[in-house]
GUTIDO-257357 format. One line per field, with one value per residue: residue number from 0; x negated, y, z negated of N, C-alpha, C in turn. Coordinates in nm, 3 decimals, padded with zeros to 5 digits, always signed. Layout:
residues N
guro	[NUM;...]
n.X	[X;...]
n.Y	[Y;...]
n.Z	[Z;...]
ca.X	[X;...]
ca.Y	[Y;...]
ca.Z	[Z;...]
c.X	[X;...]
c.Y	[Y;...]
c.Z	[Z;...]
***
This chain:
residues 274
guro	[0;1;2;3;4;5;6;7;8;9;10;11;12;13;14;15;16;17;18;19;20;21;22;23;24;25;26;27;28;29;30;31;32;33;34;35;36;37;38;39;40;41;42;43;44;45;46;47;48;49;50;51;52;53;54;55;56;57;58;59;60;61;62;63;64;65;66;67;68;69;70;71;72;73;74;75;76;77;78;79;80;81;82;83;84;85;86;87;88;89;90;91;92;93;94;95;96;97;98;99;100;101;102;103;104;105;106;107;108;109;110;111;112;113;114;115;116;117;118;119;120;121;122;123;124;125;126;127;128;129;130;131;132;133;134;135;136;137;138;139;140;141;142;143;144;145;146;147;148;149;150;151;152;153;154;155;156;157;158;159;160;161;162;163;164;165;166;167;168;169;170;171;172;173;174;175;176;177;178;179;180;181;182;183;184;185;186;187;188;189;190;191;192;193;194;195;196;197;198;199;200;201;202;203;204;205;206;207;208;209;210;211;212;213;214;215;216;217;218;219;220;221;222;223;224;225;226;227;228;229;230;231;232;233;234;235;236;237;238;239;240;241;242;243;244;245;246;247;248;249;250;251;252;253;254;255;256;257;258;259;260;261;262;263;264;265;266;267;268;269;270;271;272;273]
n.X	[-03.323;-03.099;-03.048;-03.035;-02.790;-02.657;-02.727;-02.630;-02.346;-02.270;-02.329;-02.118;-01.901;-01.940;-01.907;-01.653;-01.483;-01.585;-01.454;-01.200;-01.095;-01.182;-01.008;-00.869;-01.056;-01.284;-01.114;-01.076;-01.347;-01.407;-01.213;-01.054;-01.138;-01.088;-01.032;-01.034;-00.914;-00.850;-00.739;-00.502;-00.240;-00.231;+00.045;+00.302;+00.573;+00.578;+00.631;+00.430;+00.500;+00.599;+00.599;+00.691;+00.564;+00.658;+00.511;+00.485;+00.277;+00.165;+00.218;+00.164;+00.238;+00.344;+00.611;+00.768;+01.022;+01.268;+01.268;+01.497;+01.570;+01.856;+02.087;+02.267;+02.133;+02.038;+01.787;+01.608;+01.548;+01.360;+01.036;+00.839;+00.503;+00.232;-00.114;-00.396;-00.663;-00.885;-00.820;-00.672;-00.359;-00.465;-00.639;-00.426;-00.244;-00.204;-00.141;+00.061;+00.237;+00.290;+00.395;+00.632;+00.700;+00.746;+00.863;+01.065;+01.168;+01.183;+00.917;+00.713;+00.456;+00.230;-00.009;-00.144;-00.139;-00.477;-00.590;-00.616;-00.415;-00.256;-00.248;-00.387;-00.546;-00.613;-00.465;-00.437;-00.183;-00.061;-00.012;+00.169;+00.384;+00.344;+00.449;+00.712;+00.792;+00.782;+00.948;+01.205;+01.141;+01.225;+01.481;+01.669;+01.572;+01.542;+01.779;+01.784;+01.948;+01.844;+01.859;+01.787;+01.551;+01.213;+00.933;+00.621;+00.315;-00.029;-00.354;-00.456;-00.257;-00.039;+00.057;+00.154;+00.378;+00.496;+00.621;+00.773;+01.000;+01.052;+01.200;+01.457;+01.674;+01.566;+01.556;+01.335;+01.027;+00.704;+00.366;+00.033;-00.266;-00.328;-00.363;-00.338;-00.327;-00.488;-00.657;-00.725;-00.865;-01.074;-01.206;-01.290;-01.506;-01.631;-01.777;-01.858;-01.789;-01.501;-01.244;-00.984;-00.918;-00.979;-00.851;-00.496;-00.281;-00.223;-00.132;+00.032;+00.091;+00.166;+00.363;+00.565;+00.637;+00.855;+01.095;+01.207;+01.442;+01.489;+01.398;+01.135;+00.788;+00.430;+00.098;-00.245;-00.620;-00.786;-01.035;-01.112;-01.314;-01.303;-01.021;-00.966;-00.813;-00.658;-00.517;-00.314;-00.187;-00.079;+00.061;+00.290;+00.381;+00.530;+00.718;+01.043;+01.320;+01.451;+01.136;+00.769;+00.528;+00.217;-00.045;-00.325;-00.515;-00.805;-01.096;-00.957;-00.959;-01.077;-01.082;-00.876;-00.942;-00.798;-00.427;-00.415;-00.231;-00.096;-00.041;+00.113;+00.304;+00.442;+00.527;+00.649;+00.890;+00.971;+01.056;+01.270;+01.441;+01.598]
n.Y	[+03.327;+03.478;+03.369;+03.089;+03.057;+03.168;+02.956;+02.765;+02.798;+02.795;+02.565;+02.431;+02.546;+02.456;+02.194;+02.162;+02.310;+02.062;+01.868;+01.919;+01.898;+01.659;+01.473;+01.223;+01.074;+01.117;+00.984;+00.733;+00.651;+00.740;+00.579;+00.361;+00.016;-00.171;-00.579;-00.763;-01.054;-01.314;-01.552;-01.833;-01.847;-02.089;-02.304;-02.453;-02.288;-02.054;-01.791;-01.642;-01.295;-01.043;-00.660;-00.352;-00.027;+00.308;+00.471;+00.245;+00.094;-00.275;-00.504;-00.695;-00.933;-01.143;-01.354;-01.496;-01.674;-01.764;-02.063;-02.230;-02.435;-02.520;-02.561;-02.309;-02.141;-01.803;-01.543;-01.307;-01.144;-00.937;-00.922;-00.639;-00.621;-00.396;-00.356;-00.324;-00.086;-00.289;-00.523;-00.804;-00.966;-01.215;-01.299;-01.280;-01.505;-01.721;-01.630;-01.489;-01.677;-01.762;-01.579;-01.610;-01.824;-01.832;-01.576;-01.611;-01.525;-01.386;-01.308;-01.063;-00.974;-00.752;-00.640;-00.297;-00.111;-00.167;-00.360;-00.715;-00.866;-00.632;-00.394;-00.059;+00.216;+00.274;+00.491;+00.794;+00.897;+00.686;+00.468;+00.480;+00.527;+00.262;+00.090;+00.190;+00.049;-00.202;-00.240;-00.200;-00.374;-00.578;-00.532;-00.496;-00.741;-00.932;-00.935;-00.871;-00.625;-00.261;-00.175;-00.432;-00.506;-00.510;-00.314;-00.317;-00.226;-00.211;-00.054;+00.114;+00.088;+00.144;+00.393;+00.397;+00.211;+00.400;+00.590;+00.466;+00.414;+00.616;+00.793;+00.588;+00.388;+00.126;-00.145;-00.229;-00.021;-00.131;-00.049;-00.120;-00.054;+00.205;+00.570;+00.907;+01.128;+01.139;+01.339;+01.388;+01.187;+01.240;+01.406;+01.318;+01.095;+01.255;+01.495;+01.785;+01.857;+01.997;+01.812;+01.765;+01.926;+01.810;+01.659;+01.525;+01.424;+01.375;+01.183;+01.211;+01.045;+01.107;+01.397;+01.273;+01.015;+01.113;+01.116;+00.903;+00.637;+00.428;+00.116;+00.108;-00.011;+00.029;-00.043;-00.070;-00.042;+00.010;-00.056;+00.035;+00.144;+00.220;+00.322;+00.555;+00.483;+00.706;+00.843;+00.629;+00.670;+00.899;+00.878;+00.730;+00.891;+01.118;+00.916;+00.833;+00.736;+00.376;+00.249;+00.129;+00.064;-00.107;-00.179;-00.338;-00.641;-00.619;-00.750;-00.834;-00.611;-00.420;-00.273;-00.436;-00.702;-01.049;-01.108;-01.154;-01.408;-01.305;-01.035;-01.128;-01.252;-01.039;-00.897;-01.083;-01.135;-00.825;-00.889;-01.086;-00.922;-00.767]
n.Z	[-00.094;-00.012;+00.238;+00.199;+00.099;+00.289;+00.476;+00.350;+00.354;+00.584;+00.683;+00.543;+00.649;+00.932;+00.872;+00.771;+01.005;+01.202;+01.072;+01.042;+01.316;+01.334;+01.216;+01.206;+01.252;+01.070;+00.867;+00.896;+00.881;+00.616;+00.473;+00.601;+00.593;+00.836;+00.946;+01.198;+01.377;+01.556;+01.608;+01.520;+01.313;+01.070;+00.928;+00.773;+00.607;+00.667;+00.920;+01.219;+01.307;+01.540;+01.540;+01.666;+01.625;+01.605;+01.757;+01.995;+01.926;+01.904;+01.627;+01.364;+01.142;+00.879;+00.783;+00.495;+00.469;+00.161;+00.028;-00.104;-00.386;-00.469;-00.227;-00.205;-00.381;-00.372;-00.259;-00.475;-00.406;-00.125;-00.082;+00.044;+00.114;+00.115;+00.190;+00.051;+00.138;+00.253;+00.303;+00.472;+00.609;+00.675;+00.449;+00.293;+00.276;+00.081;-00.169;-00.117;-00.080;-00.310;-00.427;-00.353;-00.424;-00.729;-00.798;-00.661;-00.369;-00.046;+00.166;+00.311;+00.481;+00.643;+00.884;+00.887;+01.189;+01.391;+01.226;+01.132;+01.362;+01.483;+01.709;+01.821;+01.610;+01.263;+01.086;+00.880;+00.855;+01.003;+00.924;+00.727;+00.902;+00.977;+00.821;+00.732;+00.989;+00.913;+00.743;+00.872;+01.094;+00.887;+00.793;+01.029;+01.221;+01.068;+00.911;+00.665;+00.413;+00.288;+00.034;-00.028;-00.078;-00.145;-00.206;-00.169;-00.351;-00.336;-00.413;-00.108;-00.020;-00.205;-00.170;+00.078;+00.019;-00.193;-00.057;+00.106;-00.058;-00.115;+00.070;+00.135;+00.021;-00.134;-00.355;-00.551;-00.701;-00.718;-00.782;-00.789;-00.855;-00.735;-00.608;-00.656;-00.463;-00.189;-00.135;-00.378;-00.452;-00.288;-00.375;-00.589;-00.483;-00.279;-00.438;-00.316;-00.083;+00.083;+00.114;+00.094;+00.278;+00.532;+00.591;+00.794;+00.705;+00.332;+00.195;-00.015;-00.351;-00.594;-00.541;-00.410;-00.597;-00.741;-00.627;-00.593;-00.678;-00.799;-00.993;-01.130;-01.086;-01.252;-01.225;-01.365;-01.442;-01.688;-01.653;-01.355;-01.135;-00.929;-00.787;-01.050;-01.391;-01.492;-01.259;-01.206;-01.428;-01.426;-01.199;-01.296;-01.521;-01.320;-01.249;-01.219;-01.472;-01.479;-01.540;-01.565;-01.735;-01.693;-01.863;-01.705;-01.847;-02.071;-01.854;-01.710;-01.552;-01.348;-01.007;-00.762;-00.914;-00.929;-01.024;-01.409;-01.652;-01.788;-01.630;-01.432;-01.534;-01.623;-01.393;-01.278;-01.442;-01.449;-01.190;-01.169;-01.323;-01.163]
ca.X	[-03.208;-02.997;-03.132;-02.998;-02.719;-02.564;-02.712;-02.520;-02.252;-02.281;-02.283;-01.970;-01.851;-01.947;-01.869;-01.497;-01.422;-01.583;-01.393;-01.103;-01.090;-01.148;-00.978;-00.874;-01.215;-01.326;-01.027;-01.069;-01.453;-01.444;-01.079;-01.037;-01.176;-01.011;-01.162;-00.950;-00.885;-00.735;-00.662;-00.318;-00.225;-00.153;+00.161;+00.462;+00.620;+00.589;+00.605;+00.415;+00.585;+00.505;+00.721;+00.613;+00.577;+00.675;+00.395;+00.530;+00.173;+00.229;+00.190;+00.167;+00.327;+00.354;+00.720;+00.756;+01.177;+01.273;+01.287;+01.587;+01.612;+01.986;+02.119;+02.319;+02.081;+01.995;+01.648;+01.594;+01.522;+01.294;+00.907;+00.768;+00.344;+00.150;-00.215;-00.522;-00.791;-00.967;-00.725;-00.557;-00.249;-00.487;-00.631;-00.310;-00.156;-00.159;-00.068;+00.245;+00.283;+00.281;+00.527;+00.772;+00.779;+00.750;+00.955;+01.196;+01.174;+01.129;+00.811;+00.688;+00.344;+00.197;-00.107;-00.166;-00.255;-00.649;-00.611;-00.574;-00.393;-00.210;-00.309;-00.463;-00.645;-00.545;-00.518;-00.361;-00.008;-00.032;+00.007;+00.315;+00.481;+00.345;+00.520;+00.848;+00.818;+00.789;+01.122;+01.290;+01.218;+01.336;+01.651;+01.682;+01.556;+01.578;+01.930;+01.786;+01.962;+01.749;+01.872;+01.750;+01.409;+01.121;+00.853;+00.520;+00.174;-00.168;-00.466;-00.415;-00.090;+00.068;+00.099;+00.294;+00.532;+00.577;+00.636;+00.911;+01.070;+01.087;+01.309;+01.504;+01.760;+01.511;+01.588;+01.249;+00.887;+00.552;+00.256;-00.047;-00.457;-00.321;-00.408;-00.202;-00.329;-00.574;-00.737;-00.747;-00.935;-01.204;-01.251;-01.401;-01.556;-01.707;-01.707;-01.914;-01.681;-01.303;-01.202;-00.844;-00.895;-01.071;-00.722;-00.415;-00.217;-00.293;-00.104;+00.044;+00.253;+00.228;+00.443;+00.686;+00.719;+00.984;+01.219;+01.211;+01.615;+01.452;+01.322;+00.893;+00.689;+00.291;-00.008;-00.344;-00.673;-00.944;-01.193;-01.131;-01.402;-01.231;-00.917;-00.915;-00.712;-00.571;-00.403;-00.197;-00.109;+00.014;+00.167;+00.405;+00.442;+00.582;+00.839;+01.227;+01.345;+01.413;+01.046;+00.749;+00.375;+00.139;-00.194;-00.408;-00.571;-00.955;-01.149;-00.920;-00.879;-01.121;-01.037;-00.887;-00.900;-00.691;-00.382;-00.391;-00.149;-00.011;+00.000;+00.189;+00.457;+00.509;+00.606;+00.751;+00.977;+01.064;+01.141;+01.355;+01.558;+01.651]
ca.Y	[+03.304;+03.514;+03.283;+02.979;+03.092;+03.182;+02.830;+02.654;+02.815;+02.773;+02.392;+02.416;+02.582;+02.393;+02.028;+02.190;+02.275;+01.929;+01.759;+01.965;+01.882;+01.519;+01.407;+01.116;+00.997;+01.091;+00.950;+00.613;+00.621;+00.723;+00.527;+00.254;-00.087;-00.340;-00.673;-00.817;-01.156;-01.354;-01.680;-01.838;-01.897;-02.268;-02.304;-02.489;-02.250;-01.897;-01.793;-01.516;-01.242;-00.908;-00.598;-00.237;+00.107;+00.436;+00.472;+00.135;-00.048;-00.409;-00.498;-00.823;-00.958;-01.269;-01.353;-01.643;-01.722;-01.813;-02.210;-02.238;-02.579;-02.582;-02.448;-02.227;-01.999;-01.673;-01.495;-01.248;-00.982;-00.949;-00.864;-00.602;-00.608;-00.297;-00.421;-00.196;-00.066;-00.385;-00.661;-00.831;-01.083;-01.390;-01.353;-01.291;-01.599;-01.842;-01.535;-01.462;-01.800;-01.791;-01.470;-01.678;-01.950;-01.797;-01.498;-01.644;-01.364;-01.371;-01.203;-00.986;-00.908;-00.743;-00.581;-00.180;-00.090;-00.189;-00.445;-00.839;-00.910;-00.521;-00.330;+00.035;+00.256;+00.302;+00.613;+00.785;+00.880;+00.595;+00.356;+00.551;+00.483;+00.131;+00.082;+00.193;-00.041;-00.332;-00.172;-00.131;-00.510;-00.679;-00.466;-00.534;-00.833;-01.054;-00.839;-00.767;-00.481;-00.193;-00.215;-00.580;-00.466;-00.497;-00.237;-00.354;-00.140;-00.194;+00.047;+00.224;+00.023;+00.197;+00.542;+00.317;+00.169;+00.491;+00.701;+00.416;+00.404;+00.803;+00.801;+00.486;+00.338;+00.030;-00.225;-00.173;+00.005;-00.157;+00.037;-00.168;-00.004;+00.336;+00.669;+01.056;+01.109;+01.118;+01.449;+01.415;+01.064;+01.264;+01.539;+01.181;+01.065;+01.357;+01.637;+01.884;+01.855;+02.002;+01.660;+01.773;+02.021;+01.736;+01.521;+01.564;+01.360;+01.358;+01.037;+01.219;+00.983;+01.222;+01.479;+01.125;+00.954;+01.216;+01.132;+00.739;+00.620;+00.256;+00.062;+00.133;-00.104;+00.061;-00.134;-00.035;-00.097;+00.113;-00.056;+00.063;+00.202;+00.275;+00.430;+00.573;+00.455;+00.831;+00.843;+00.533;+00.736;+01.004;+00.846;+00.717;+00.988;+01.137;+00.870;+00.840;+00.568;+00.303;+00.266;+00.009;+00.066;-00.256;-00.163;-00.444;-00.660;-00.609;-00.842;-00.853;-00.481;-00.381;-00.308;-00.585;-00.859;-01.107;-01.123;-01.254;-01.485;-01.163;-00.954;-01.222;-01.305;-00.907;-00.891;-01.183;-01.041;-00.739;-00.848;-01.103;-00.823;-00.653]
ca.Z	[-00.126;+00.030;+00.374;+00.147;+00.022;+00.400;+00.546;+00.289;+00.337;+00.764;+00.687;+00.527;+00.768;+01.024;+00.861;+00.787;+01.149;+01.265;+00.997;+01.062;+01.453;+01.388;+01.062;+01.222;+01.239;+00.906;+00.783;+00.946;+00.854;+00.458;+00.405;+00.622;+00.632;+00.935;+00.967;+01.334;+01.381;+01.673;+01.555;+01.504;+01.117;+01.031;+00.832;+00.803;+00.556;+00.690;+01.063;+01.239;+01.383;+01.580;+01.584;+01.696;+01.527;+01.662;+01.874;+02.030;+01.920;+01.888;+01.508;+01.316;+01.028;+00.885;+00.681;+00.438;+00.362;+00.042;-00.001;-00.247;-00.414;-00.403;-00.107;-00.252;-00.441;-00.283;-00.326;-00.572;-00.298;-00.024;-00.101;+00.191;+00.075;+00.184;+00.132;+00.082;+00.280;+00.294;+00.323;+00.606;+00.639;+00.697;+00.330;+00.171;+00.305;-00.070;-00.251;-00.055;-00.115;-00.449;-00.475;-00.305;-00.484;-00.873;-00.796;-00.611;-00.264;+00.103;+00.136;+00.425;+00.470;+00.785;+00.886;+00.982;+01.335;+01.380;+01.145;+01.228;+01.499;+01.519;+01.788;+01.769;+01.517;+01.166;+01.022;+00.730;+00.896;+01.114;+00.794;+00.679;+01.042;+00.998;+00.681;+00.794;+01.130;+00.825;+00.668;+01.015;+01.130;+00.806;+00.809;+01.218;+01.306;+00.955;+00.860;+00.537;+00.361;+00.279;-00.097;-00.094;-00.037;-00.293;-00.150;-00.345;-00.234;-00.352;-00.383;-00.050;+00.018;-00.304;-00.092;+00.165;-00.085;-00.264;+00.096;+00.186;-00.152;-00.157;+00.177;+00.140;-00.105;-00.186;-00.475;-00.631;-00.611;-00.702;-00.707;-00.807;-00.871;-00.652;-00.624;-00.669;-00.332;-00.085;-00.152;-00.549;-00.421;-00.218;-00.493;-00.710;-00.437;-00.234;-00.478;-00.246;+00.051;+00.072;+00.186;+00.130;+00.383;+00.621;+00.668;+00.846;+00.620;+00.225;+00.124;-00.152;-00.431;-00.672;-00.500;-00.343;-00.633;-00.818;-00.568;-00.613;-00.767;-00.793;-01.091;-01.068;-01.207;-01.166;-01.318;-01.370;-01.548;-01.776;-01.597;-01.256;-01.090;-00.756;-00.856;-01.190;-01.420;-01.498;-01.183;-01.223;-01.552;-01.357;-01.114;-01.387;-01.599;-01.249;-01.196;-01.283;-01.549;-01.561;-01.541;-01.691;-01.720;-01.747;-01.861;-01.683;-02.023;-01.989;-01.817;-01.567;-01.515;-01.206;-00.906;-00.651;-00.983;-00.928;-01.154;-01.523;-01.626;-01.842;-01.547;-01.299;-01.584;-01.656;-01.289;-01.243;-01.560;-01.363;-01.062;-01.231;-01.411;-01.091]
c.X	[-03.089;-02.986;-03.034;-02.890;-02.589;-02.599;-02.601;-02.364;-02.188;-02.252;-02.194;-01.878;-01.856;-01.880;-01.685;-01.462;-01.500;-01.442;-01.243;-01.055;-01.107;-01.124;-00.913;-00.987;-01.255;-01.253;-01.067;-01.269;-01.429;-01.316;-01.081;-01.168;-01.157;-01.125;-01.037;-01.043;-00.788;-00.643;-00.538;-00.321;-00.141;-00.056;+00.286;+00.559;+00.619;+00.575;+00.538;+00.539;+00.489;+00.630;+00.604;+00.662;+00.623;+00.623;+00.420;+00.363;+00.242;+00.188;+00.236;+00.164;+00.307;+00.513;+00.744;+00.878;+01.191;+01.284;+01.347;+01.617;+01.716;+02.008;+02.212;+02.291;+02.036;+01.866;+01.694;+01.592;+01.451;+01.155;+00.816;+00.631;+00.304;+00.018;-00.297;-00.657;-00.906;-00.921;-00.703;-00.447;-00.356;-00.559;-00.555;-00.251;-00.101;-00.122;+00.040;+00.285;+00.343;+00.405;+00.602;+00.824;+00.802;+00.846;+01.109;+01.270;+01.156;+01.016;+00.734;+00.556;+00.267;+00.064;-00.063;-00.242;-00.401;-00.650;-00.528;-00.581;-00.318;-00.278;-00.307;-00.519;-00.583;-00.555;-00.392;-00.219;+00.017;+00.021;+00.154;+00.409;+00.439;+00.436;+00.660;+00.883;+00.847;+00.907;+01.186;+01.255;+01.292;+01.472;+01.723;+01.724;+01.612;+01.706;+01.893;+01.847;+01.837;+01.712;+01.842;+01.598;+01.319;+01.011;+00.730;+00.370;+00.071;-00.297;-00.418;-00.273;+00.009;+00.123;+00.186;+00.387;+00.611;+00.654;+00.818;+01.007;+01.150;+01.200;+01.413;+01.549;+01.727;+01.555;+01.449;+01.164;+00.783;+00.466;+00.113;-00.167;-00.402;-00.327;-00.331;-00.232;-00.479;-00.733;-00.795;-00.857;-01.072;-01.250;-01.323;-01.548;-01.692;-01.730;-01.832;-01.873;-01.560;-01.275;-01.072;-00.785;-00.903;-00.942;-00.561;-00.295;-00.263;-00.234;-00.077;+00.154;+00.277;+00.328;+00.569;+00.765;+00.867;+01.117;+01.268;+01.357;+01.611;+01.458;+01.151;+00.853;+00.559;+00.244;-00.168;-00.439;-00.753;-01.037;-01.233;-01.185;-01.384;-01.159;-00.913;-00.801;-00.587;-00.501;-00.294;-00.084;-00.047;+00.089;+00.296;+00.458;+00.559;+00.734;+00.919;+01.209;+01.429;+01.255;+00.912;+00.582;+00.293;-00.009;-00.253;-00.545;-00.764;-00.968;-01.096;-00.893;-00.971;-01.043;-01.020;-00.929;-00.780;-00.616;-00.365;-00.263;-00.025;+00.068;+00.136;+00.307;+00.535;+00.564;+00.674;+00.912;+01.043;+01.098;+01.259;+01.498;+01.644;+01.785]
c.Y	[+03.314;+03.428;+03.181;+02.944;+03.087;+03.055;+02.724;+02.713;+02.831;+02.669;+02.378;+02.448;+02.548;+02.241;+02.063;+02.186;+02.148;+01.813;+01.793;+01.889;+01.724;+01.438;+01.250;+01.009;+01.007;+00.993;+00.772;+00.537;+00.655;+00.657;+00.367;+00.115;-00.195;-00.445;-00.753;-00.915;-01.187;-01.505;-01.725;-01.874;-02.013;-02.259;-02.363;-02.403;-02.055;-01.916;-01.636;-01.435;-01.114;-00.837;-00.469;-00.123;+00.222;+00.461;+00.308;+00.020;-00.180;-00.444;-00.658;-00.837;-01.187;-01.326;-01.540;-01.589;-01.804;-01.940;-02.223;-02.426;-02.631;-02.483;-02.308;-02.073;-01.920;-01.596;-01.381;-01.114;-01.024;-00.863;-00.767;-00.552;-00.501;-00.297;-00.295;-00.229;-00.213;-00.506;-00.692;-00.962;-01.204;-01.372;-01.311;-01.393;-01.683;-01.708;-01.484;-01.581;-01.838;-01.715;-01.518;-01.730;-01.899;-01.690;-01.525;-01.560;-01.429;-01.284;-01.174;-00.921;-00.918;-00.588;-00.416;-00.165;-00.083;-00.276;-00.592;-00.866;-00.769;-00.473;-00.145;+00.041;+00.250;+00.448;+00.710;+00.831;+00.767;+00.479;+00.383;+00.490;+00.306;+00.064;+00.097;+00.105;-00.163;-00.315;-00.242;-00.329;-00.574;-00.644;-00.482;-00.650;-00.983;-00.994;-00.860;-00.659;-00.455;-00.224;-00.312;-00.582;-00.430;-00.403;-00.267;-00.306;-00.163;-00.144;+00.126;+00.166;+00.066;+00.353;+00.494;+00.298;+00.299;+00.592;+00.619;+00.394;+00.571;+00.790;+00.649;+00.432;+00.196;-00.014;-00.197;-00.132;-00.054;-00.089;-00.067;-00.125;+00.170;+00.455;+00.815;+01.070;+01.174;+01.267;+01.495;+01.312;+01.132;+01.378;+01.426;+01.175;+01.157;+01.463;+01.758;+01.943;+01.881;+01.873;+01.702;+01.813;+01.935;+01.643;+01.545;+01.524;+01.324;+01.237;+01.097;+01.129;+01.063;+01.305;+01.380;+01.120;+01.005;+01.189;+00.953;+00.732;+00.525;+00.248;+00.085;+00.052;-00.078;-00.019;-00.045;-00.042;-00.004;+00.074;-00.039;+00.144;+00.256;+00.372;+00.477;+00.593;+00.545;+00.840;+00.781;+00.573;+00.791;+00.975;+00.798;+00.790;+01.097;+01.099;+00.892;+00.730;+00.519;+00.319;+00.202;+00.015;-00.058;-00.192;-00.306;-00.508;-00.654;-00.766;-00.903;-00.735;-00.370;-00.372;-00.417;-00.711;-00.905;-01.122;-01.210;-01.280;-01.416;-01.093;-01.030;-01.236;-01.165;-00.878;-00.941;-01.164;-00.915;-00.761;-00.946;-01.050;-00.773;-00.693]
c.Z	[-00.083;+00.168;+00.318;+00.166;+00.220;+00.475;+00.479;+00.303;+00.499;+00.746;+00.629;+00.619;+00.860;+00.991;+00.844;+00.906;+01.239;+01.213;+01.075;+01.228;+01.430;+01.231;+01.090;+01.222;+01.172;+00.794;+00.753;+00.882;+00.697;+00.435;+00.501;+00.667;+00.726;+00.981;+01.084;+01.343;+01.517;+01.648;+01.547;+01.350;+01.083;+00.942;+00.865;+00.727;+00.527;+00.846;+01.095;+01.300;+01.430;+01.614;+01.616;+01.579;+01.600;+01.799;+01.998;+02.077;+01.857;+01.721;+01.423;+01.180;+01.032;+00.753;+00.623;+00.351;+00.270;+00.111;-00.102;-00.253;-00.447;-00.319;-00.089;-00.334;-00.324;-00.334;-00.377;-00.492;-00.201;-00.045;-00.019;+00.083;+00.192;+00.118;+00.160;+00.201;+00.325;+00.324;+00.481;+00.568;+00.616;+00.513;+00.194;+00.130;+00.144;-00.164;-00.264;-00.080;-00.265;-00.526;-00.459;-00.424;-00.665;-00.883;-00.766;-00.528;-00.154;+00.030;+00.244;+00.382;+00.639;+00.764;+00.956;+01.095;+01.313;+01.317;+01.200;+01.328;+01.540;+01.549;+01.729;+01.669;+01.421;+01.135;+00.923;+00.765;+00.980;+00.995;+00.746;+00.773;+01.045;+00.907;+00.726;+00.915;+01.047;+00.820;+00.766;+01.038;+01.045;+00.817;+00.919;+01.222;+01.163;+00.854;+00.734;+00.480;+00.309;+00.099;-00.142;-00.131;-00.140;-00.291;-00.297;-00.272;-00.335;-00.334;-00.281;+00.002;-00.089;-00.236;-00.012;+00.114;-00.117;-00.141;+00.117;+00.076;-00.193;-00.077;+00.206;+00.001;-00.129;-00.320;-00.602;-00.602;-00.745;-00.656;-00.793;-00.795;-00.791;-00.706;-00.614;-00.538;-00.289;-00.110;-00.299;-00.533;-00.379;-00.261;-00.622;-00.591;-00.342;-00.270;-00.362;-00.130;+00.024;+00.138;+00.196;+00.244;+00.553;+00.672;+00.670;+00.766;+00.496;+00.147;-00.017;-00.246;-00.515;-00.659;-00.407;-00.456;-00.765;-00.748;-00.512;-00.712;-00.775;-00.937;-01.040;-01.171;-01.166;-01.278;-01.255;-01.465;-01.570;-01.709;-01.443;-01.202;-00.932;-00.753;-00.984;-01.308;-01.470;-01.370;-01.196;-01.333;-01.464;-01.272;-01.171;-01.451;-01.485;-01.234;-01.227;-01.356;-01.448;-01.484;-01.638;-01.606;-01.734;-01.763;-01.866;-01.796;-01.927;-01.993;-01.686;-01.494;-01.388;-01.089;-00.811;-00.740;-00.935;-01.060;-01.274;-01.545;-01.705;-01.771;-01.463;-01.411;-01.617;-01.478;-01.229;-01.357;-01.503;-01.261;-01.093;-01.292;-01.320;-01.051]
***
């Protein structure tokens, strides 16, 4: 028995040391699922753009400028969307087009390093750097004031959106089906590993969201088997007013489900109230 215990403790120590020394590699294997492509994205209502992060990596994005019916109409704001771990810009074109039309906003979608046509490899600290680069692009190149930018994050992207909103005076924060922290998720997925100690960056939205001072909209579904509903509730409880929580209707409440009409309308009303 003593030998078994000793071996078990030794194995945990080895895993800890290996993981601690290869945190970025562990994160890439456990968290990120990038899909690369090189073809041009065809469309008359958007334009492909490239910008750099602080690591001098070239990132790719697509910008959908608001198309006003009346030349004097102004957009409600500009949505900066941070996608989930298995998505990329190519898959989001129709969604972005709909958001621009229905919410009367500019929309900017981008790929993290290692995704789509963006250079580099994804890391937990890196996606925060990429999010800042996207915000900077909108502010400096498209000349959009930061306080007119609505940061919107889905799943993994929720941590990027919360990070941006906690550090910059943005117009609003939208978080969909996201987690409190990677450490909390790690305890759920790998209950026998000290995952929280194997990552350089915890992506701890629960610690940051209290610093957000803009209106907040959080949505989550009770049937979400990827990220527990309770984590969405915890984020909402930690957020400041004004804030809105939307419980995704049954049948639409699993992770990555398309928006129901009710969900879409709730988002439209929130954005329209800003």
